[in-house]
N, C-alpha and C positions, 0 to 999 in steps of 0.2 A: 328690613331691619338689619343693621350692621352688628356683627359679633366679633369678638376676639377670643382667642383661646390658646392653649398650649397643646402641641402635638403629643398624643399619648403613646409613648414608647416605654419599653421596660427599663431603660437606663438613659440618663442624661448624656452619656458618652456615645450612645448608639448612632446619632445622626452623623457625626463625622465619619464613622465607620461605613455607614451606608453610602455616604457621598463619595468617599474616596476608595474604598476597598472591597465593596460588594462585588464588583465586576472586574475581571482581569483585563479587559480592554475598554478604554474610556469611550471610544466611538460606538460601543454597543448600546449606549443610551438611546440612540435613534431607533434601533430595532425594538427596544422595550416600549417606547412611546407609540410607535406605529403598531406593534403587536397588540397593545392595549386597545387601540382603535379598532383593529380587526376583531378582537374579542367582543367589543361592544356591539359591533355590527352583527356578529354571529349570534349573540344573545338576543338581539332584537328580532332577527329572522326566526329564531326559535319561537319567540312569543307570537309572531305573526302566524306561524304554522299552527300554533295551539289556539289561535283565535283570541289571544289576549291583547293584541295590538294590530294596528292597521298601517299598511304601507302608504307612502305619499307619492309613489310613482317615480321617485328620483333614483338615480344610480347609486348603489352602495359603493362607497369609495373612501379613501383617505387622501387628504390634500395637504401638501407641505409648501410653505412659503418662507422666503428669507427677506428680511428688511435690514440691509446693512446700515442704513442711517439710524434706525431705531435700535440696532444691534439685537434683533429678535429673530428667533427661529420658531415658526408656528406649525403645529400639526393638528389637523381638524378631521374628525370623523362624523358620520351621520348614523351612529349606533343608537343604543337605547337611552344614553344620557344618564344623569343622576339628579336626584332631589337633594335638598340641603341635608336631610337626614343621612342619605347615602354617602354624600361627600364627607360628612363628619365620621361616618363609620369606616368607609373604605380608604380614605386618604389620611385622616388624622389619627385613626386607630390602626397603626401599621400591622398589628398582630392579626387583623382580619384579612381574609382574601375574598375579593369580589367574586372570583370564579368559583371558589369552593362553596360560598354561600348560595350562589345561583344554582350550582349543580345539586346541592342538597335539597333545594326547593323543587327543582324540576327534573330530578333524576329519572323519573318514569318516562319523561319525554326524550331523554337522551341528551348528552352534553357534548356531542361531537364538535370538535373545532375550537373548544375553549381551553386555553392552556395557562392563562396568566394568573399570577398573584398580583393583582393590580396595584396594591399599595406599594410594595417594594419595587416593582417595575417602574412605577411613576417616579420614585425618588432617585432613580438613576440620572434623571435630568439635572440634578444638582451637581453632578460631576463636571458639568461644563457651564452651569448657570449661576448667576448671583442671586436671582430670585425667579420664581415660576408662578404663573397665573393659570387658573383653570376657569373657563367659561363653559357652563354646561346647562343643558335643558333636557329634562326627562321626557320620555314618551307619555308619562302620566300627567295628569292635570296638576301641575305644580309650577311655582315660580322658578325662573332661571336663576342660576347661582353663580356668583363670582367668588373664587377662593384665591388667596395669594399668600406666599410665605417666602422669606429669604433663606430658608433652610436652617435657621438657628433655633428650631424647636418651638417657634411661635407662628401663628397664622392669623389671617383676617378672613371673614366670610360675610357676604351680603348678597342681596338680590341684584340682578342685572337685567338688561333688556335684550338678551339673546333671543332671537325669534324662532330659529329652527332647531329641531331635535338633534341631539348629539353633543359632543364634547370638543372643545378647542383648548389645546395646551400652548401657552405662549412662554417660551424660554428666553430670558434676558441673558444673553451669552456673556460670560466673564471676559475681562480684558485679555487674559492669557489664552483664550480659546477662540481667537478670531477665525481660525481655519473652518469653524462650523458656521461661518457666515458667508462662505464661498459656495455658490450654488453648484458648481461642478463637483466639489467635495461631497456635498449632500447627495447628489445624484449617484456618485460612486458608492457611497455607503448604502443607498437604497438597493443598488444592483448587487451589492455584496450580501446584505443581510435580509433583504425583503424580496428577492428575485422571484419567489414563487408564492407570495402571499395570496390568499384566495379572493381578495378584492383589489380592484385597481388602485395603484398608488401613483399620484400625480405630484410633480414638483412645479411650482409657479403656475398653478391652474388658472387659466384665463376664461374658460367657459365659452369659447368661441367656436367650439366644434372641432378644433384642430389639435386639441390636447391629446398627447399620447402617453399612456401609462408606462412606467419604467419596469414593471414586473409582468410576469406571465402567470395569469391566474389558473391556467389549466396546463401544468407542465406534463410532459410526455409520460413521466413515470406514473402519473395518476390515472392514465388511460389503460384500457384493456389491451394487453399485448396483441390480441387479434386485430386491433384497429390501428396498429403502428406498422409503418413500412420501414425498410432498411434505410431509406433516405431520411425518414423522420428521426431515426435513431442517430444517424450521422450528423444531422443538422443540430439536434439537441446537444450532442457532444461538442460540436464546434462552438455553439453559442454559450454553453455553460463553462467550458474549460479553456476557451480561446486557443485550442489546439487544432491546427489544420492538417495534422497527420491523422489519417483515418484509423479508428480503432480496429483491432483484429476481429473481435466479436464481442458480444455483450450478454449479460444475464438480466432479464427483466423480472424483478421480484414483485409478486402481486398476490397477497393473501389476506384473509379476514379472520382466520381461525388457526391456532388458538390465540393469536394476537393479530393486531392490525399492522401490516408491514407492506410498504410499497417502495420501489426504487429501481434503479438501473445501475449495474456495475459494468464498466467498460474495461476490456483488456487492451492496454496500449502496447505499442511495440517497445519491448525491453530487451536490449541486447547486451548490456554491460552493467557492471556494478554501480557506476555513477547514476545511471538512469533509474535504479531501483528506489532512489530517494525522491522521485518526482511525483509519486502518486498522491491523490487527494480525494478522499471520500467525504462528501458533505452530508452532515446529519441534520435532518429537519424534523420538526414536530408540528403536525398540522400545517405544513407548508411555511412554517416559521423557522428560519435558519438558527441552528443551535451552535454548531462549531464544526471545524474540520477534524477528521481523524480522531474521534473519541474512542480510545482503546477499549473502554468497557463494553461498547456495543459492537465495534468493528474489530475483528481479529487482526492481529498485527500484520500478518502476511497479506491480508486483503487491502491494507493501506498502500500497497504497491500499485493498486488499481486507481482509476479515476471513476468516480461514481456519485450518485445521490441516493440517500436512504431516508425515507420519511416514516417515522414510527410514533404514532400518538400515544402508544402504551408505555413509552420509556418514562421512568419516574424521575422527573427533573426536580431540583431543589429551587429555592426562590429566585436565584439569579438566572435560571433557565440554561445556564452553561455547564453545570456540573451535575452528574448523575448521583442520585441517592443509591446506597447499597441495596440491591434488590436481586432476588434470584431470577426474576423475570428478565433482567438484562442479560444474564448468562444464557437463558433459553433463546433469546432473540439472536445473540451472537452465534450460538451453535446452529440455529436455523439458517442464518445467512451462509455460514460455511457449507452446510449441507446442500443448499440450493446451488452454490457454485460448483460443488463436486458433481451434483446431478447433471448440471449443464455440460460439464466436461465429458462425463460418461456417455451422455446422450449423443454428443457430437462425435465421439469416438465410434459408437456403435452404428449411428445412422449416416454419417458422412465422414468416413475415415480419411479420404483424400483431403478434405478441407482441414480436418484435425491435424494431419501431417503437414500441410502447407503452413499452418499457424504455429507449428511446434517450436521452430527456432526462435520465434518472438515471445513465446509464452513459457518456455521450458524453465527459465530461471525462476519465474514467479511460482510455478507449480512445485518445483523442487524445494524452494524456500518454504512454501506452505507446508509441505510434508515434514520438513525438519521442525517447524514450529508447532505443528498440530498433528498429533498421532492419529486422531480420528480421521482427519483429512487424508493422511497417508493410507490408512486402512481402507478407505473408500475407493481411492483412485490408483492404488499401487499397480493394478494390472493394466492400466492405460498409460503408464509412463514408458515412453519410447526413446530409442536411440537409433542412429544410422549404423548399419553394419559396414563391412569393408567394401561392399558393392554399392553403397549409397541407399540401400533399402531400409525402411524403418521397421524396427522389431522391438518387442518388449522383452523383459527378462525371461518370461516363460518360453517365448519363441526362440531365444538364444540357447537355452539349456535343454529345451525339448520336453519340459514337464512343468507342472504347476508348483512353483517354488514356495507358494504360501500354504501348500497342503501340509497339515500337521498330523497326519496319521501316525500312530505309534510305530508301525513297522518301518517307517522311514526315518525315525529319529536317529538311528545309529549309522545311517548312510553317510558317506563322505560328502562334504559340501561341494557343490558344483562350482567350478572355477569359470569366471567370466573375465576374459581378457579385454582390456580397453586401451584406446589410443588417446593420449592427451594432447599430442601435437603431430598431426599427420605428416607435416613436412620434416620435422626433426626426426621422427621415427619411421621415415619412409622405408629404410632398409629392412626393418623388422616387419613392417606391413607387407612388403614384397614376399618375405619368407613365409608369412602366415597365408597369404593368398596362394602361393605356390604349393603349400602343403594342404590347402583346403580347410584351414582352421578358421574358426569364427572369432570375431572381436567387434567391439562397439566403439564408436567415436564419442569420447567423453571429454570435451575440450572447453567447457565453460568454467568461469571462476568458481562457481558453486559446486561443481561436480566432486572435487575431493571430499568435501563435507558430506555431500549427499550419498556417495557410494559407501562411506563409513557408516552412515545412518541406516542404509539398506541392510548392511551386514548385521548391524545391531538388531534390526527389526526382523531378520530372518535367520536366527541363530542356527548354525549347523547346516544351513541350506545353500547359502551363497558366499563366495569369497571373490574379491576382485583383485586382479593382478594386472599391472600395467604391462603392455606388450613387450617391454624391455626388462621385465623383472625376473624372468626365468625362461627356460627353453622347454616347451612342451615336447613330449616323446615323439610326436609326429614330425618334429623338425630335425630329428636325429637319424643317423644311419646305424647307430649302435652306441654303446656306452663309451665314454672317453677313458683314456688310459693316462695315468699321471706320468709325467716326464720331468724328473727333477732337474736334469741338465738344461732342458729347454726353459723351464721355469726360472732357473738361475740367470740365464741369458737375459730374459725380459726384466727381471727384478733389478739386475745390475745396471742395465741400460737406462731404465726408466727412473729408478731411484725414488720410488714412492713407497714409503713404509706401510701406508694404509691400503695399498692395492693388493688384493688377493688374486692369485692366478689359478684358473681352473681350465681343464681340458675337456672338449667335447668333439664328437664326430658328427658334424652337422651336414645337412643336405646342401646348404649354401656353400659357396667357395670363398666367401668373404673371410679374410684372415682372422679377424678378431671382433669381438663385441664387448661393450661395457654393460653390466647389469648391476642393479642395487637391490637390496632387500626391500620388498614392497612396504612393509610396515615401518621400518626405520626411515625410509624416504618420506612417508607420510608424516611421521613425527617431526622430521627436520623441516618439511614444508610448513607445518603448522607453527613451529617455532619462529620461522622467518616471517610468517604473516603477522605475528604478534610482536615483532621487533626483537626477538631473541635469536641467539646464534649458538649452535652447539658444535661449531667447527665444521671442517670439510666432511662431507658424507662419505663413509667407507664404500669403496667400489670393488666389484669383482670383474676382472678381465677374463673373458672366456676365449681361450685360444682354440681356433677351429683346426683340428687335425686333418680335416678333409681338404684344406687349402694347400696347393703345391708350394706357395710362398713360405708357409710355416714349416712344411716338411723339409724344405731345402735350406732353411736358415742355419742349421747346425754345420753345413759344409762351408760356410763363409768364414773369413778371418775375423778376428775380434772387432776390428774397427767397423767392418761392414755389418756384423751382427748387431753392434750398438746402434748404427744408423737405421737399419731395417726395423729393429725392435721398436725404436722410438717412433718411426714413421707409421708402423702398424698401430701403435698406441694412439697416435694423433688421429688416424683415420677412424678408430673405434670411438674416440671421444666425440668426433664430429657427428657421428650418427646417434649420439647420446645427449649432447648438450652444446651450448655455445661455448667456444673456447675462451678462457680468460686471457689477459694480456700476455702472460708468459707463455702459455700453451700456443697461442696464435703466433707469437714471434718465432717459436721453435719450428712450427709447421711451415711458416713462410720461408724461413731460412733453409729448411730441408728441401723445399721445392726449388728454391734458387740453386741449391747445390746440384739437384738432379738436372735441371735445365742446363746449367753450366757444363756438366759432364756430358750431356747428350749432344751439345753443340760442338764438342771437341772432336 
């Protein structure tokens, strides 16, 4: 019997919204249609398990075919199918959800694997189709049904001669959407959106025994970690992310309580700021792809990683792509962070050599995570390591000789421990040598994120730690005694150099190098921060430390004024060289001074 009717929606204007704006990406329609087929198969298998239906011995699968001549794209499943009454309810009455109704009826048996709101998911087909047909036959004893609509809020429904159980969706592709009639494009979409769906997905199924599914129905993350080898993890990484650089290490998430969560997070090699933008964490729900890098579930700093997370408990809205506001999401996000921290701590404690070997490639990620997530920092603060001046890895506790996170009352009034750091081992080589000669400790802190991270550590350990760049001050161990001000000598340098912002200071150092340049640590940090954000606060004020232990300095006052001027400028240039790169004017003066020396030496 043929029937016609009007699709029951809450507003006549709803259909254009569903067709064009329900989904952020047009090509996601294929995921929705295939996912609906997967849902239908899962439902049928549940019925079989409960004894309410019988299997026919055929493989559970979804088949996709393209007919360029007829301009159709067809998706077929062998799930439970629908009766005419169910088609009317689940397709024409969009407010209902096939999955919700099924779960309400069979909740005692469990509804694992069913995620779809069938009605709305189905209508995503109209984003690329002029009209859509449904051919469906229920597992129940009922006539097969044919339903068709052009998406303008009207439909036709009648009996048809479909023989086998399941549902076939035929999409008549619009003239402007011809790309969805290209088989290679369809295969790429299946690989993108359906790569881990739990039943085989075939394109252009021939039934000759040579058909190969495009998806992996048993992805590695769904297996028990005990059953996975290192090579399994590496292969899964290559196949999933098309990255042939081996990951450093990985975290396999596998839990059933208090929520269901599985996945693998890979630590790729990350050495610079540009590479921090390359991470991609794919979110799945019951092996159905949802989206990349969903910030509600995946903490921002974990998006620097590559990985796959599958969580059936995330509360998705009707488009499957956006999360509903739910406290459960926050719990899941925190748990993922905790598992990553636990993995790092375990590696540090059980295999520190491997942890240290991986550090250069993971340091930026870990420090960024600390800045973004205080709880993450609190968990892993004691396993953050740096190389010392001898190339040995140490953490902050090992540098200062005590637990800097200890908050006992009797330590609150103590002076903060100073940790010296080197930001450029080559540029600051002279300072490094002095520290080594004096037996002082310092750490190498030369990544782009370190200036932010060291400030963050100071903030998190108030009164316990302060960081000073190795050229920011002179520790007492570098001196032979206190310096004595010499106004005459200071005037010689000020007159010769002609830099009003330069402060002159005198020290008796163990080194015989004539002079050094130092700057206030916190003013320099402020200046660097301004430069990072495109602001400039002018030239940074500098202090020139004149070393009274240097014979060159002690003899300068015995020279005539012309030579005093030359030597003072030359000493200043040498000091600048050990502090920063010379600008054009400074370099020109230094080159000319050397030419003058060579010229006089050769006479």
